[in-house]
BANU-982970 format. One record per atom (N, C-alpha, C): residue number from 1; residue in one letter; atom name; x, y, z. Coordinates in steps of 0.1 Angstrom, whole numbers, plus 5000, padded with zeros to 4 digits. Layout:
# residues N
+-----+--------+-------+------+------+------+
: num : residu : atome :    X :    Y :    Z :
+-----+--------+-------+------+------+------+
: NUM :      A :    CA :    X :    Y :    Z :
...
+-----+--------+-------+------+------+------+
This chain:
# residues 128
+-----+--------+-------+------+------+------+
: num : residu : atome :    X :    Y :    Z :
+-----+--------+-------+------+------+------+
:   1 :      M :     N : 5006 : 4987 : 4998 :
:   1 :      M :    CA : 5002 : 5000 : 5003 :
:   1 :      M :     C : 5011 : 5013 : 4999 :
:   2 :      T :     N : 5005 : 5022 : 4993 :
:   2 :      T :    CA : 5013 : 5036 : 4987 :
:   2 :      T :     C : 5009 : 5047 : 5002 :
:   3 :      N :     N : 5021 : 5052 : 5008 :
:   3 :      N :    CA : 5022 : 5058 : 5017 :
:   3 :      N :     C : 5020 : 5071 : 5009 :
:   4 :      I :     N : 5007 : 5076 : 5021 :
:   4 :      I :    CA : 5002 : 5090 : 5010 :
:   4 :      I :     C : 5003 : 5100 : 5028 :
:   5 :      P :     N : 5012 : 5114 : 5020 :
:   5 :      P :    CA : 5016 : 5122 : 5029 :
:   5 :      P :     C : 5007 : 5127 : 5032 :
:   6 :      A :     N : 5013 : 5135 : 5046 :
:   6 :      A :    CA : 5001 : 5146 : 5049 :
:   6 :      A :     C : 5006 : 5160 : 5041 :
:   7 :      I :     N : 4996 : 5168 : 5043 :
:   7 :      I :    CA : 5002 : 5180 : 5036 :
:   7 :      I :     C : 4998 : 5189 : 5049 :
:   8 :      D :     N : 5009 : 5197 : 5049 :
:   8 :      D :    CA : 5007 : 5208 : 5061 :
:   8 :      D :     C : 5000 : 5205 : 5073 :
:   9 :      G :     N : 5004 : 5189 : 5077 :
:   9 :      G :    CA : 4994 : 5183 : 5090 :
:   9 :      G :     C : 4982 : 5178 : 5088 :
:  10 :      I :     N : 4975 : 5175 : 5080 :
:  10 :      I :    CA : 4962 : 5173 : 5074 :
:  10 :      I :     C : 4965 : 5155 : 5066 :
:  11 :      A :     N : 4960 : 5147 : 5074 :
:  11 :      A :    CA : 4965 : 5131 : 5063 :
:  11 :      A :     C : 4951 : 5134 : 5056 :
:  12 :      A :     N : 4955 : 5123 : 5047 :
:  12 :      A :    CA : 4942 : 5119 : 5032 :
:  12 :      A :     C : 4934 : 5113 : 5041 :
:  13 :      S :     N : 4923 : 5118 : 5035 :
:  13 :      S :    CA : 4910 : 5106 : 5037 :
:  13 :      S :     C : 4913 : 5095 : 5026 :
:  14 :      H :     N : 4901 : 5084 : 5029 :
:  14 :      H :    CA : 4903 : 5076 : 5020 :
:  14 :      H :     C : 4889 : 5073 : 5016 :
:  15 :      L :     N : 4888 : 5063 : 5003 :
:  15 :      L :    CA : 4873 : 5065 : 4999 :
:  15 :      L :     C : 4875 : 5052 : 4989 :
:  16 :      Q :     N : 4868 : 5040 : 4989 :
:  16 :      Q :    CA : 4867 : 5032 : 4977 :
:  16 :      Q :     C : 4855 : 5038 : 4970 :
:  17 :      L :     N : 4855 : 5038 : 4958 :
:  17 :      L :    CA : 4847 : 5043 : 4949 :
:  17 :      L :     C : 4835 : 5030 : 4951 :
:  18 :      P :     N : 4818 : 5037 : 4953 :
:  18 :      P :    CA : 4810 : 5029 : 4956 :
:  18 :      P :     C : 4806 : 5026 : 4943 :
:  19 :      A :     N : 4799 : 5014 : 4939 :
:  19 :      A :    CA : 4793 : 5012 : 4925 :
:  19 :      A :     C : 4781 : 5028 : 4920 :
:  20 :      G :     N : 4778 : 5028 : 4908 :
:  20 :      G :    CA : 4770 : 5041 : 4903 :
:  20 :      G :     C : 4775 : 5043 : 4888 :
:  21 :      P :     N : 4762 : 5054 : 4885 :
:  21 :      P :    CA : 4766 : 5054 : 4873 :
:  21 :      P :     C : 4773 : 5066 : 4866 :
:  22 :      W :     N : 4783 : 5068 : 4875 :
:  22 :      W :    CA : 4794 : 5080 : 4872 :
:  22 :      W :     C : 4804 : 5079 : 4857 :
:  23 :      R :     N : 4808 : 5086 : 4849 :
:  23 :      R :    CA : 4816 : 5086 : 4842 :
:  23 :      R :     C : 4831 : 5089 : 4850 :
:  24 :      T :     N : 4831 : 5100 : 4853 :
:  24 :      T :    CA : 4844 : 5105 : 4862 :
:  24 :      T :     C : 4845 : 5101 : 4873 :
:  25 :      V :     N : 4853 : 5105 : 4883 :
:  25 :      V :    CA : 4856 : 5104 : 4898 :
:  25 :      V :     C : 4852 : 5119 : 4903 :
:  26 :      F :     N : 4858 : 5124 : 4896 :
:  26 :      F :    CA : 4850 : 5142 : 4903 :
:  26 :      F :     C : 4829 : 5136 : 4903 :
:  27 :      E :     N : 4826 : 5136 : 4890 :
:  27 :      E :    CA : 4812 : 5134 : 4893 :
:  27 :      E :     C : 4806 : 5122 : 4906 :
:  28 :      A :     N : 4815 : 5114 : 4907 :
:  28 :      A :    CA : 4809 : 5104 : 4916 :
:  28 :      A :     C : 4814 : 5112 : 4932 :
:  29 :      L :     N : 4824 : 5115 : 4935 :
:  29 :      L :    CA : 4822 : 5127 : 4945 :
:  29 :      L :     C : 4818 : 5132 : 4950 :
:  30 :      C :     N : 4809 : 5147 : 4939 :
:  30 :      C :    CA : 4797 : 5151 : 4941 :
:  30 :      C :     C : 4792 : 5145 : 4940 :
:  31 :      A :     N : 4787 : 5135 : 4938 :
:  31 :      A :    CA : 4770 : 5127 : 4943 :
:  31 :      A :     C : 4774 : 5118 : 4954 :
:  32 :      H :     N : 4784 : 5116 : 4960 :
:  32 :      H :    CA : 4787 : 5110 : 4974 :
:  32 :      H :     C : 4784 : 5117 : 4985 :
:  33 :      F :     N : 4796 : 5130 : 4983 :
:  33 :      F :    CA : 4793 : 5138 : 4994 :
:  33 :      F :     C : 4781 : 5152 : 4986 :
:  34 :      P :     N : 4772 : 5151 : 4990 :
:  34 :      P :    CA : 4763 : 5165 : 4984 :
:  34 :      P :     C : 4765 : 5177 : 4990 :
:  35 :      Q :     N : 4773 : 5174 : 5003 :
:  35 :      Q :    CA : 4771 : 5188 : 5011 :
:  35 :      Q :     C : 4785 : 5192 : 5005 :
:  36 :      I :     N : 4793 : 5190 : 5001 :
:  36 :      I :    CA : 4800 : 5200 : 4993 :
:  36 :      I :     C : 4802 : 5199 : 4979 :
:  37 :      D :     N : 4802 : 5213 : 4972 :
:  37 :      D :    CA : 4799 : 5217 : 4962 :
:  37 :      D :     C : 4808 : 5214 : 4954 :
:  38 :      A :     N : 4801 : 5214 : 4940 :
:  38 :      A :    CA : 4813 : 5208 : 4927 :
:  38 :      A :     C : 4826 : 5218 : 4929 :
:  39 :      A :     N : 4825 : 5231 : 4929 :
:  39 :      A :    CA : 4837 : 5240 : 4930 :
:  39 :      A :     C : 4847 : 5240 : 4937 :
:  40 :      R :     N : 4848 : 5232 : 4950 :
:  40 :      R :    CA : 4853 : 5229 : 4960 :
:  40 :      R :     C : 4861 : 5220 : 4958 :
:  41 :      W :     N : 4849 : 5209 : 4950 :
:  41 :      W :    CA : 4859 : 5195 : 4945 :
:  41 :      W :     C : 4868 : 5195 : 4936 :
:  42 :      R :     N : 4863 : 5208 : 4926 :
:  42 :      R :    CA : 4872 : 5212 : 4911 :
:  42 :      R :     C : 4886 : 5215 : 4918 :
:  43 :      K :     N : 4884 : 5225 : 4928 :
:  43 :      K :    CA : 4897 : 5230 : 4931 :
:  43 :      K :     C : 4908 : 5220 : 4937 :
:  44 :      R :     N : 4898 : 5208 : 4946 :
:  44 :      R :    CA : 4909 : 5201 : 4954 :
:  44 :      R :     C : 4917 : 5191 : 4938 :
:  45 :      F :     N : 4905 : 5192 : 4930 :
:  45 :      F :    CA : 4914 : 5184 : 4915 :
:  45 :      F :     C : 4927 : 5190 : 4914 :
:  46 :      V :     N : 4919 : 5203 : 4903 :
:  46 :      V :    CA : 4931 : 5213 : 4903 :
:  46 :      V :     C : 4943 : 5214 : 4912 :
:  47 :      C :     N : 4943 : 5215 : 4924 :
:  47 :      C :    CA : 4955 : 5214 : 4932 :
:  47 :      C :     C : 4961 : 5203 : 4935 :
:  48 :      G :     N : 4956 : 5191 : 4931 :
:  48 :      G :    CA : 4962 : 5177 : 4934 :
:  48 :      G :     C : 4961 : 5173 : 4947 :
:  49 :      R :     N : 4947 : 5180 : 4952 :
:  49 :      R :    CA : 4946 : 5170 : 4966 :
:  49 :      R :     C : 4934 : 5161 : 4960 :
:  50 :      V :     N : 4929 : 5151 : 4949 :
:  50 :      V :    CA : 4927 : 5139 : 4948 :
:  50 :      V :     C : 4935 : 5133 : 4942 :
:  51 :      L :     N : 4937 : 5116 : 4951 :
:  51 :      L :    CA : 4946 : 5111 : 4943 :
:  51 :      L :     C : 4941 : 5095 : 4942 :
:  52 :      A :     N : 4948 : 5086 : 4933 :
:  52 :      A :    CA : 4944 : 5075 : 4929 :
:  52 :      A :     C : 4952 : 5068 : 4943 :
:  53 :      A :     N : 4952 : 5054 : 4939 :
:  53 :      A :    CA : 4956 : 5048 : 4948 :
:  53 :      A :     C : 4971 : 5044 : 4952 :
:  54 :      D :     N : 4978 : 5047 : 4939 :
:  54 :      D :    CA : 4994 : 5045 : 4941 :
:  54 :      D :     C : 5004 : 5064 : 4946 :
:  55 :      G :     N : 4989 : 5071 : 4946 :
:  55 :      G :    CA : 4996 : 5085 : 4954 :
:  55 :      G :     C : 4994 : 5097 : 4944 :
:  56 :      Q :     N : 4991 : 5088 : 4928 :
:  56 :      Q :    CA : 4995 : 5102 : 4919 :
:  56 :      Q :     C : 4980 : 5110 : 4918 :
:  57 :      A :     N : 4985 : 5124 : 4915 :
:  57 :      A :    CA : 4969 : 5132 : 4918 :
:  57 :      A :     C : 4965 : 5126 : 4904 :
:  58 :      L :     N : 4949 : 5125 : 4906 :
:  58 :      L :    CA : 4936 : 5125 : 4898 :
:  58 :      L :     C : 4933 : 5142 : 4888 :
:  59 :      S :     N : 4931 : 5140 : 4874 :
:  59 :      S :    CA : 4924 : 5148 : 4865 :
:  59 :      S :     C : 4916 : 5153 : 4869 :
:  60 :      I :     N : 4908 : 5162 : 4869 :
:  60 :      I :    CA : 4891 : 5157 : 4869 :
:  60 :      I :     C : 4885 : 5152 : 4864 :
:  61 :      D :     N : 4891 : 5148 : 4851 :
:  61 :      D :    CA : 4884 : 5140 : 4837 :
:  61 :      D :     C : 4886 : 5124 : 4841 :
:  62 :      A :     N : 4893 : 5121 : 4850 :
:  62 :      A :    CA : 4896 : 5108 : 4855 :
:  62 :      A :     C : 4885 : 5099 : 4854 :
:  63 :      D :     N : 4889 : 5086 : 4848 :
:  63 :      D :    CA : 4880 : 5078 : 4847 :
:  63 :      D :     C : 4873 : 5069 : 4860 :
:  64 :      F :     N : 4861 : 5072 : 4862 :
:  64 :      F :    CA : 4855 : 5059 : 4874 :
:  64 :      F :     C : 4852 : 5050 : 4869 :
:  65 :      R :     N : 4859 : 5042 : 4882 :
:  65 :      R :    CA : 4856 : 5032 : 4883 :
:  65 :      R :     C : 4851 : 5023 : 4897 :
:  66 :      A :     N : 4840 : 5019 : 4897 :
:  66 :      A :    CA : 4839 : 5014 : 4909 :
:  66 :      A :     C : 4844 : 5005 : 4916 :
:  67 :      G :     N : 4849 : 5004 : 4930 :
:  67 :      G :    CA : 4853 : 4996 : 4940 :
:  67 :      G :     C : 4873 : 5002 : 4936 :
:  68 :      A :     N : 4876 : 5014 : 4931 :
:  68 :      A :    CA : 4892 : 5017 : 4931 :
:  68 :      A :     C : 4891 : 5027 : 4944 :
:  69 :      R :     N : 4904 : 5027 : 4950 :
:  69 :      R :    CA : 4908 : 5035 : 4965 :
:  69 :      R :     C : 4912 : 5049 : 4955 :
:  70 :      I :     N : 4905 : 5057 : 4965 :
:  70 :      I :    CA : 4911 : 5070 : 4964 :
:  70 :      I :     C : 4916 : 5077 : 4977 :
:  71 :      H :     N : 4920 : 5091 : 4975 :
:  71 :      H :    CA : 4925 : 5094 : 4988 :
:  71 :      H :     C : 4923 : 5110 : 4984 :
:  72 :      Y :     N : 4919 : 5119 : 4993 :
:  72 :      Y :    CA : 4916 : 5132 : 4994 :
:  72 :      Y :     C : 4919 : 5139 : 5007 :
:  73 :      Y :     N : 4920 : 5150 : 5002 :
:  73 :      Y :    CA : 4924 : 5160 : 5019 :
:  73 :      Y :     C : 4912 : 5169 : 5018 :
:  74 :      R :     N : 4905 : 5166 : 5029 :
:  74 :      R :    CA : 4896 : 5175 : 5039 :
:  74 :      R :     C : 4903 : 5192 : 5040 :
:  75 :      E :     N : 4891 : 5194 : 5037 :
:  75 :      E :    CA : 4895 : 5210 : 5037 :
:  75 :      E :     C : 4879 : 5216 : 5047 :
:  76 :      V :     N : 4880 : 5229 : 5052 :
:  76 :      V :    CA : 4873 : 5235 : 5057 :
:  76 :      V :     C : 4874 : 5248 : 5056 :
:  77 :      E :     N : 4862 : 5255 : 5046 :
:  77 :      E :    CA : 4869 : 5269 : 5045 :
:  77 :      E :     C : 4865 : 5279 : 5060 :
:  78 :      N :     N : 4873 : 5287 : 5059 :
:  78 :      N :    CA : 4870 : 5298 : 5072 :
:  78 :      N :     C : 4868 : 5289 : 5087 :
:  79 :      E :     N : 4879 : 5281 : 5087 :
:  79 :      E :    CA : 4879 : 5273 : 5097 :
:  79 :      E :     C : 4884 : 5281 : 5109 :
:  80 :      A :     N : 4875 : 5281 : 5119 :
:  80 :      A :    CA : 4872 : 5292 : 5135 :
:  80 :      A :     C : 4886 : 5286 : 5143 :
:  81 :      P :     N : 4897 : 5296 : 5141 :
:  81 :      P :    CA : 4907 : 5294 : 5151 :
:  81 :      P :     C : 4905 : 5291 : 5162 :
:  82 :      I :     N : 4912 : 5278 : 5170 :
:  82 :      I :    CA : 4908 : 5278 : 5183 :
:  82 :      I :     C : 4919 : 5285 : 5197 :
:  83 :      P :     N : 4914 : 5291 : 5205 :
:  83 :      P :    CA : 4922 : 5304 : 5207 :
:  83 :      P :     C : 4934 : 5299 : 5221 :
:  84 :      F :     N : 4931 : 5281 : 5223 :
:  84 :      F :    CA : 4936 : 5278 : 5234 :
:  84 :      F :     C : 4949 : 5267 : 5227 :
:  85 :      E :     N : 4958 : 5270 : 5236 :
:  85 :      E :    CA : 4973 : 5260 : 5228 :
:  85 :      E :     C : 4975 : 5249 : 5237 :
:  86 :      E :     N : 4980 : 5239 : 5230 :
:  86 :      E :    CA : 4986 : 5226 : 5232 :
:  86 :      E :     C : 4997 : 5228 : 5241 :
:  87 :      R :     N : 5005 : 5219 : 5249 :
:  87 :      R :    CA : 5013 : 5216 : 5255 :
:  87 :      R :     C : 5021 : 5203 : 5256 :
:  88 :      I :     N : 5032 : 5205 : 5247 :
:  88 :      I :    CA : 5037 : 5192 : 5251 :
:  88 :      I :     C : 5044 : 5190 : 5261 :
:  89 :      V :     N : 5042 : 5178 : 5265 :
:  89 :      V :    CA : 5042 : 5173 : 5276 :
:  89 :      V :     C : 5055 : 5166 : 5284 :
:  90 :      Y :     N : 5057 : 5156 : 5270 :
:  90 :      Y :    CA : 5068 : 5149 : 5271 :
:  90 :      Y :     C : 5071 : 5144 : 5253 :
:  91 :      Q :     N : 5086 : 5143 : 5252 :
:  91 :      Q :    CA : 5083 : 5139 : 5238 :
:  91 :      Q :     C : 5099 : 5129 : 5235 :
:  92 :      D :     N : 5102 : 5117 : 5232 :
:  92 :      D :    CA : 5116 : 5115 : 5225 :
:  92 :      D :     C : 5113 : 5105 : 5213 :
:  93 :      A :     N : 5124 : 5095 : 5207 :
:  93 :      A :    CA : 5122 : 5094 : 5194 :
:  93 :      A :     C : 5106 : 5087 : 5191 :
:  94 :      R :     N : 5100 : 5080 : 5203 :
:  94 :      R :    CA : 5093 : 5070 : 5198 :
:  94 :      R :     C : 5075 : 5075 : 5205 :
:  95 :      L :     N : 5077 : 5087 : 5215 :
:  95 :      L :    CA : 5065 : 5090 : 5221 :
:  95 :      L :     C : 5061 : 5103 : 5223 :
:  96 :      L :     N : 5049 : 5110 : 5221 :
:  96 :      L :    CA : 5051 : 5128 : 5225 :
:  96 :      L :     C : 5035 : 5125 : 5236 :
:  97 :      I :     N : 5035 : 5130 : 5245 :
:  97 :      I :    CA : 5025 : 5134 : 5253 :
:  97 :      I :     C : 5024 : 5148 : 5252 :
:  98 :      A :     N : 5010 : 5152 : 5254 :
:  98 :      A :    CA : 5008 : 5165 : 5250 :
:  98 :      A :     C : 4994 : 5169 : 5258 :
:  99 :      D :     N : 4993 : 5180 : 5265 :
:  99 :      D :    CA : 4981 : 5185 : 5273 :
:  99 :      D :     C : 4972 : 5190 : 5265 :
: 100 :      K :     N : 4961 : 5185 : 5261 :
: 100 :      K :    CA : 4952 : 5194 : 5250 :
: 100 :      K :     C : 4942 : 5202 : 5256 :
: 101 :      P :     N : 4939 : 5214 : 5254 :
: 101 :      P :    CA : 4929 : 5224 : 5255 :
: 101 :      P :     C : 4914 : 5218 : 5257 :
: 102 :      H :     N : 4908 : 5218 : 5262 :
: 102 :      H :    CA : 4892 : 5213 : 5264 :
: 102 :      H :     C : 4891 : 5217 : 5251 :
: 103 :      F :     N : 4885 : 5223 : 5245 :
: 103 :      F :    CA : 4880 : 5230 : 5233 :
: 103 :      F :     C : 4885 : 5223 : 5219 :
: 104 :      L :     N : 4897 : 5219 : 5222 :
: 104 :      L :    CA : 4903 : 5213 : 5211 :
: 104 :      L :     C : 4899 : 5199 : 5205 :
: 105 :      Q :     N : 4895 : 5195 : 5194 :
: 105 :      Q :    CA : 4893 : 5182 : 5188 :
: 105 :      Q :     C : 4909 : 5172 : 5189 :
: 106 :      V :     N : 4911 : 5165 : 5192 :
: 106 :      V :    CA : 4919 : 5152 : 5188 :
: 106 :      V :     C : 4923 : 5150 : 5173 :
: 107 :      T :     N : 4913 : 5149 : 5165 :
: 107 :      T :    CA : 4910 : 5145 : 5155 :
: 107 :      T :     C : 4906 : 5148 : 5143 :
: 108 :      P :     N : 4907 : 5153 : 5130 :
: 108 :      P :    CA : 4899 : 5163 : 5121 :
: 108 :      P :     C : 4883 : 5156 : 5122 :
: 109 :      A :     N : 4874 : 5164 : 5120 :
: 109 :      A :    CA : 4858 : 5159 : 5118 :
: 109 :      A :     C : 4853 : 5171 : 5122 :
: 110 :      G :     N : 4839 : 5171 : 5115 :
: 110 :      G :    CA : 4834 : 5178 : 5112 :
: 110 :      G :     C : 4840 : 5194 : 5106 :
: 111 :      G :     N : 4839 : 5203 : 5112 :
: 111 :      G :    CA : 4843 : 5218 : 5108 :
: 111 :      G :     C : 4854 : 5219 : 5113 :
: 112 :      H :     N : 4863 : 5205 : 5120 :
: 112 :      H :    CA : 4875 : 5211 : 5123 :
: 112 :      H :     C : 4887 : 5204 : 5117 :
: 113 :      V :     N : 4894 : 5208 : 5109 :
: 113 :      V :    CA : 4906 : 5198 : 5102 :
: 113 :      V :     C : 4919 : 5203 : 5106 :
: 114 :      R :     N : 4928 : 5217 : 5104 :
: 114 :      R :    CA : 4935 : 5219 : 5105 :
: 114 :      R :     C : 4935 : 5226 : 5120 :
: 115 :      E :     N : 4924 : 5227 : 5129 :
: 115 :      E :    CA : 4923 : 5232 : 5148 :
: 115 :      E :     C : 4921 : 5219 : 5154 :
: 116 :      T :     N : 4930 : 5211 : 5149 :
: 116 :      T :    CA : 4930 : 5196 : 5160 :
: 116 :      T :     C : 4943 : 5196 : 5168 :
: 117 :      L :     N : 4944 : 5183 : 5175 :
: 117 :      L :    CA : 4955 : 5184 : 5183 :
: 117 :      L :     C : 4968 : 5178 : 5175 :
: 118 :      L :     N : 4960 : 5169 : 5168 :
: 118 :      L :    CA : 4967 : 5161 : 5157 :
: 118 :      L :     C : 4974 : 5168 : 5146 :
: 119 :      G :     N : 4968 : 5181 : 5138 :
: 119 :      G :    CA : 4971 : 5187 : 5135 :
: 119 :      G :     C : 4982 : 5199 : 5137 :
: 120 :      R :     N : 4980 : 5202 : 5146 :
: 120 :      R :    CA : 4987 : 5213 : 5152 :
: 120 :      R :     C : 5003 : 5206 : 5156 :
: 121 :      L :     N : 4999 : 5189 : 5164 :
: 121 :      L :    CA : 5012 : 5188 : 5168 :
: 121 :      L :     C : 5022 : 5178 : 5156 :
: 122 :      Q :     N : 5017 : 5178 : 5142 :
: 122 :      Q :    CA : 5022 : 5176 : 5129 :
: 122 :      Q :     C : 5026 : 5186 : 5126 :
: 123 :      R :     N : 5025 : 5196 : 5124 :
: 123 :      R :    CA : 5027 : 5208 : 5117 :
: 123 :      R :     C : 5041 : 5213 : 5129 :
: 124 :      R :     N : 5038 : 5212 : 5139 :
: 124 :      R :    CA : 5047 : 5216 : 5148 :
: 124 :      R :     C : 5059 : 5212 : 5153 :
: 125 :      T :     N : 5057 : 5194 : 5150 :
: 125 :      T :    CA : 5072 : 5188 : 5156 :
: 125 :      T :     C : 5077 : 5184 : 5140 :
: 126 :      G :     N : 5065 : 5188 : 5127 :
: 126 :      G :    CA : 5070 : 5181 : 5117 :
: 126 :      G :     C : 5068 : 5163 : 5115 :
: 127 :      N :     N : 5060 : 5158 : 5126 :
: 127 :      N :    CA : 5059 : 5143 : 5127 :
: 127 :      N :     C : 5048 : 5138 : 5120 :
: 128 :      A :     N : 5049 : 5131 : 5110 :
: 128 :      A :    CA : 5036 : 5128 : 5103 :
: 128 :      A :     C : 5033 : 5116 : 5109 :
+-----+--------+-------+------+------+------+
């Protein structure tokens, strides 16, 4: 399995494309995630943020194939900053212990992608 790198502390999400009538991966993603508008998906394709299983960026007209595994990077427009700071309590070559502020999510979910403990620590330490 190909190692898909994090971008600015954000790990790629994964999807196995479901069966459907779509001609392109772009069309399938727009249908699978109706809450994300087509313009946002188009931007992700143009920026190389939708990848094939091997990590290669897909073009917006990439052929749809049911069962294919793809990777994409989540984005939240105008993500609100969390004004509380985490603190690294201990860190060595194998372990990192952090004190997390109460309102900071641990992993990306919902309206928080960059403003999570995981994202912040990955950016801060450079350790994916």
